[in-house]
ZAMARGU-4260 file (C-alpha; in steps of 0.2 Angstrom, whole numbers, plus 5000, padded with zeros to 4 digits):
<rodrens>
0) 4922/5051/5025 | 4923/5041/5006 | 4924/5053/4992 | 4920/5049/4973 | 4920/5056/4957
5) 4907/5056/4945 | 4910/5040/4941 | 4909/5031/4956 | 4927/5030/4960 | 4931/5029/4978
10) 4946/5023/4988 | 4943/5004/4984 | 4946/5007/4966 | 4966/5010/4969 | 4971/4993/4962
15) 4976/5001/4946 | 4990/4999/4932 | 5002/5009/4942 | 5002/4995/4955 | 5004/5008/4971
20) 4994/4996/4985 | 4995/4981/4974 | 4998/4969/4987 | 4987/4978/5000 | 4991/4984/5016
25) 5001/4970/5025 | 5011/4968/5008 | 5013/4985/5002 | 5029/4989/5013 | 5040/4982/4997
30) 5030/4993/4984 | 5043/5008/4984 | 5057/4997/4991 | 5070/4993/4976 | 5079/5010/4974
35) 5091/5010/4962 | 5100/5021/4948 | 5109/5035/4952 | 5105/5055/4945 | 5119/5060/4935
40) 5108/5075/4929 | 5121/5092/4926 | 5106/5102/4934 | 5108/5108/4953 | 5095/5102/4960
45) 5083/5117/4973 | 5074/5105/4981 | 5080/5090/4989 | 5061/5084/4992 | 5044/5086/4986
50) 5026/5084/4994 | 5012/5084/4982 | 4995/5088/4987 | 4983/5080/4974 | 4965/5086/4976
55) 4957/5072/4965 | 4941/5077/4954 | 4947/5092/4947 | 4944/5107/4960 | 4936/5125/4953
60) 4949/5136/4951 | 4933/5151/4954 | 4932/5145/4972 | 4950/5144/4976 | 4963/5154/4967
65) 4955/5162/4951 | 4939/5172/4957 | 4929/5183/4944 | 4919/5194/4955 | 4916/5205/4939
70) 4908/5192/4930 | 4889/5188/4929 | 4882/5178/4944 | 4878/5163/4934 | 4898/5162/4933
75) 4904/5171/4950 | 4894/5162/4960 | 4891/5166/4979 | 4907/5167/4986 | 4916/5184/4990
80) 4934/5185/4988 | 4948/5190/5001 | 4965/5201/4995 | 4982/5194/4993 | 4998/5202/4998
85) 4998/5205/4979 | 4991/5221/4975 | 4975/5216/4961 | 4975/5198/4967 | 4960/5191/4974
90) 4957/5172/4980 | 4941/5166/4986 | 4934/5171/5004 | 4935/5152/5008 | 4957/5154/5006
95) 4961/5168/5017 | 4974/5158/5026 | 4985/5154/5011 | 4979/5172/5003 | 4989/5179/5022
100) 5006/5171/5017 | 5005/5173/4997 | 5022/5179/4997 | 5026/5163/5002 | 5024/5150/4986
105) 5017/5155/4966 | 5000/5153/4959 | 5001/5147/4941 | 4984/5153/4933 | 4988/5149/4913
110) 4989/5129/4913 | 4979/5121/4899 | 4977/5105/4891 | 4965/5097/4879 | 4960/5081/4893
115) 4943/5086/4900 | 4938/5068/4910 | 4947/5060/4926 | 4956/5047/4919 | 4966/5056/4904
120) 4968/5074/4914 | 4974/5065/4929 | 4987/5055/4918 | 4994/5072/4909 | 4994/5082/4926
125) 5004/5067/4935 | 5016/5063/4921 | 5018/5076/4909 | 5014/5063/4896 | 4995/5065/4890
130) 4989/5047/4886 | 4993/5037/4871 | 4973/5031/4867 | 4956/5039/4872 | 4955/5037/4891
135) 4936/5037/4899 | 4933/5044/4916 | 4935/5030/4926 | 4950/5023/4918 | 4966/5020/4930
140) 4981/5022/4914 | 4999/5021/4917 | 5006/5026/4899 | 5021/5036/4907 | 5030/5036/4924
145) 5023/5045/4937 | 5032/5062/4945 | 5033/5052/4962 | 5040/5036/4952 | 5053/5044/4942
150) 5060/5054/4958 | 5061/5039/4967 | 5070/5031/4952 | 5082/5045/4951 | 5083/5047/4968
155) 5094/5033/4972 | 5096/5021/4987 | 5089/5022/5001 | 5095/5013/5018 | 5080/5016/5027
160) 5064/5024/5021 | 5057/5023/5003 | 5059/5036/4990 | 5042/5038/4986 | 5026/5038/4999
165) 5007/5042/4995 | 4994/5042/5008 | 4979/5037/5010 | 4981/5028/4992 | 4990/5030/4974
170) 4982/5042/4963 | 4975/5032/4948 | 4992/5038/4936 | 5006/5037/4951 | 5014/5023/4949
175) 5029/5019/4938 | 5023/5011/4922 | 5041/5004/4914 | 5053/5009/4931 | 5044/4995/4939
180) 5034/4989/4956 | 5051/4994/4965 | 5047/5014/4961 | 5028/5011/4964 | 5022/5022/4980
185) 5023/5015/4998 | 5004/5017/5004 | 4999/5024/5018 | 4982/5020/5023 | 4979/5020/5040
190) 4971/5039/5047 | 4986/5048/5057 | 4970/5058/5065 | 4964/5046/5078 | 4973/5043/5094
195) 4980/5028/5092 | 4988/5029/5074 | 5000/5017/5069 | 5006/5012/5052 | 5004/4994/5051
200) 5017/4988/5038 | 5032/4998/5049 | 5027/4992/5067 | 5032/4976/5073 | 5015/4966/5082
205) 5012/4970/5098 | 5013/4952/5104 | 5031/4948/5094 | 5047/4953/5100 | 5061/4957/5087
210) 5068/4944/5089 | 5053/4932/5086 | 5049/4943/5071 | 5066/4940/5062 | 5060/4923/5065
215) 5045/4922/5057 | 5052/4933/5043 | 5064/4920/5039 | 5050/4907/5040 | 5039/4917/5028
220) 5053/4921/5016 | 5060/4902/5015 | 5042/4898/5009 | 5040/4912/4997 | 5054/4908/4987
225) 5047/4895/4974 | 5050/4899/4957 | 5038/4911/4948 | 5035/4916/4933 | 5039/4932/4925
230) 5032/4938/4907 | 5029/4957/4908 | 5037/4972/4907 | 5033/4977/4925 | 5041/4961/4932
235) 5030/4948/4944 | 5026/4960/4959 | 5029/4942/4970 | 5045/4939/4964 | 5047/4958/4969
240) 5041/4954/4986 | 5053/4942/4987 | 5069/4950/4983 | 5066/4964/4992 | 5058/4956/5009
245) 5074/4959/5017 | 5074/4978/5015 | 5058/4979/5020 | 5061/4970/5037 | 5073/4984/5038
250) 5062/4996/5036 | 5050/4988/5050 | 5067/4989/5062 | 5070/5006/5056 | 5073/5018/5070
255) 5071/5033/5056 | 5054/5025/5051 | 5047/5025/5068 | 5053/5041/5073 | 5045/5047/5056
260) 5028/5040/5058 | 5025/5044/5076 | 5014/5059/5075 | 5012/5059/5093 | 5028/5069/5096
265) 5021/5081/5088 | 5014/5094/5103 | 4996/5097/5105 | 4996/5114/5096 | 5005/5108/5080
270) 4993/5095/5076 | 4979/5108/5080 | 4989/5121/5067 | 4987/5109/5055 | 4967/5105/5054
275) 4962/5091/5066 | 4955/5079/5051 | 4963/5065/5039 | 4969/5077/5027 | 4976/5089/5038
280) 4985/5077/5047 | 4991/5068/5034 | 5000/5085/5027 | 5008/5085/5045 | 5015/5067/5044
285) 5020/5073/5024 | 5032/5085/5033 | 5037/5073/5044 | 5042/5062/5031 | 5049/5076/5022
290) 5059/5081/5036 | 5067/5062/5038 | 5073/5064/5019 | 5058/5055/5010 | 5061/5064/4993
295) 5043/5061/4987 | 5027/5061/4996 | 5009/5063/4988 | 4994/5068/5000 | 4979/5062/4991
300) 4961/5071/4994 | 4948/5065/4985 | 4929/5073/4981 | 4933/5087/4972 | 4922/5083/4959
305) 4908/5095/4960 | 4895/5094/4947 | 4881/5096/4961 | 4881/5106/4978 | 4896/5117/4977
310) 4893/5130/4987 | 4888/5119/5001 | 4901/5107/5000 | 4915/5119/4996 | 4910/5129/5011
315) 4914/5116/5023 | 4929/5109/5015 | 4938/5123/5008 | 4942/5130/5025 | 4949/5116/5032
320) 4963/5113/5016 | 4965/5132/5017 | 4971/5131/5034 | 4981/5114/5033 | 4990/5119/5017
325) 4995/5136/5023 | 5002/5128/5040 | 5011/5116/5031 | 5022/5130/5021 | 5023/5141/5035
330) 5030/5127/5046 | 5043/5121/5033 | 5049/5140/5029 | 5049/5143/5050 | 5061/5126/5050
335) 5071/5131/5035 | 5065/5118/5026 | 5056/5127/5013 | 5069/5133/5003 | 5073/5113/4998
340) 5056/5108/4998 | 5045/5109/4983 | 5025/5109/4989 | 5013/5107/4975 | 4994/5109/4977
345) 4985/5105/4960 | 4972/5093/4953 | 4968/5086/4935 | 4958/5102/4928 | 4948/5117/4935
350) 4927/5118/4933 | 4916/5124/4920 | 4912/5144/4921 | 4895/5143/4921 | 4885/5135/4935
355) 4875/5121/4931 | 4857/5117/4934 | 4862/5106/4948 | 4872/5120/4956 | 4889/5114/4952
360) 4902/5115/4941 | 4908/5102/4925 | 4924/5097/4919 | 4935/5111/4912 | 4953/5107/4905
365) 4956/5126/4899 | 4958/5134/4913 | 4965/5128/4933 | 4973/5136/4947 | 4992/5126/4952
370) 4998/5130/4969 | 5019/5129/4970 | 5029/5133/4985 | 5048/5130/4990 | 5063/5124/4982
375) 5068/5139/4975 | 5051/5145/4969 | 5048/5165/4972 | 5035/5169/4982 | 5021/5180/4977
380) 5023/5177/4959 | 5007/5173/4948 | 5012/5166/4931 | 4997/5169/4918 | 4979/5174/4919
385) 4962/5169/4911 | 4951/5178/4904 | 4938/5190/4913 | 4926/5174/4914 | 4936/5161/4917
390) 4934/5152/4903 | 4951/5150/4896 | 4969/5154/4901 | 4973/5168/4887 | 4990/5176/4894
395) 5008/5165/4895 | 4998/5150/4893 | 5007/5134/4898 | 5006/5115/4897 | 5007/5100/4907
400) 5026/5096/4901 | 5030/5115/4906 | 5022/5111/4923 | 5031/5092/4927 | 5048/5099/4917
405) 5049/5113/4932 | 5047/5101/4945 | 5059/5088/4936 | 5073/5104/4936 | 5070/5109/4955
410) 5073/5090/4959 | 5089/5092/4950 | 5082/5078/4936 | 5085/5084/4918 | 5068/5082/4910
415) 5074/5079/4894 | 5082/5064/4899 | 5080/5047/4889 | 5074/5033/4901 | 5073/5014/4894
420) 5060/5003/4895 | 5065/4983/4898 | 5064/4980/4881 | 5076/4995/4877 | 5065/5005/4869
425) 5070/5025/4873 | 5057/5036/4880 | 5060/5055/4884 | 5053/5059/4903 | 5044/5074/4896
430) 5042/5077/4879 | 5043/5095/4880 | 5056/5098/4893 | 5054/5117/4895 | 5054/5122/4912
435) 5042/5138/4917 | 5056/5150/4918 | 5046/5165/4931 | 5047/5149/4944 | 5065/5146/4941
440) 5078/5153/4954
</rodrens>
């Protein structure tokens, strides 16, 4: 199914300033392969890796993690609630599996910001930096490096798998900005829910032996090493392809990569445990990539811009997402990986309290819900609260900067660190490097 938001943005619009997936399925291998710089932060990392589940479009907080059953009908909506493991804390009736394991994660109910359109809200929550100029809903903007790109930059070199993956596409502000195309995500667009799943950029073509593949790669290398111009801050993407093509070849031939992407090694029971759709199986693949040591994986899930027909759409989608995310958290916990794997679930903002005339909710940045699990995050914690009708975060209010600073601090990256552009201009990783203390171990 092809999901879009109110501006008609679909997966086809992934070519943005972030550079993820810029060169198409056949050459996206090089996107994340220049891995440099060491992390000299004095912070002790509680998380070695992060899985970001991005619900693009702005998921409703009312129908997920912050229902308002005592509010008037035009606000509370059609759904009932379910009890979590914390007394007095309820979720929507369609989030029952996550409610049953709510002692394994924290819920942030008090993040708010002032960017009420998709382009700006996406950028703010994905980078921790508000856009520098007004940004429209349909914009693809990259004024600052994304969390995934910063983690890639700070994680150091890798001999096998890239440091940053995004499936099945890159979010519009998920790119590297001045860190360069080498820290853009390696985009895996292939659908792992199919019976014949194979990642085109990681699999050697079936009619070529390893030796033949190497020969053809050398031929391509010799043909492509023509001098090209380089007149932009990111560097010429074609030069990046040339310079790191050998690393790309190594990835194709890497046993670690072959194993990580071979989802068929999972039992049928485990694949069923994660819902058997493209999103559920991508969550399972994200776990396999994290298990292989990849520091940052984004699972992009679009279609949360519910201006209309909210009840019917969410009645079908929410239980699937609930099952897959609950399976991911529980699976990581059972494997002893949750303590060192940070799991995030969020979108760019929440939705309006009052249901509109099209039986939907509109953009609303004054309130949203964010799930955070693992990486030393205390389970069962609820940070902040919205008012009785869900209009605004009013208790222990947090900003996107606080959220992103928490992610970096857990990954052992100083959120107050200064990075430098190719022109030598200093840029703070986060302008307000204050983490959410309740979520730090």
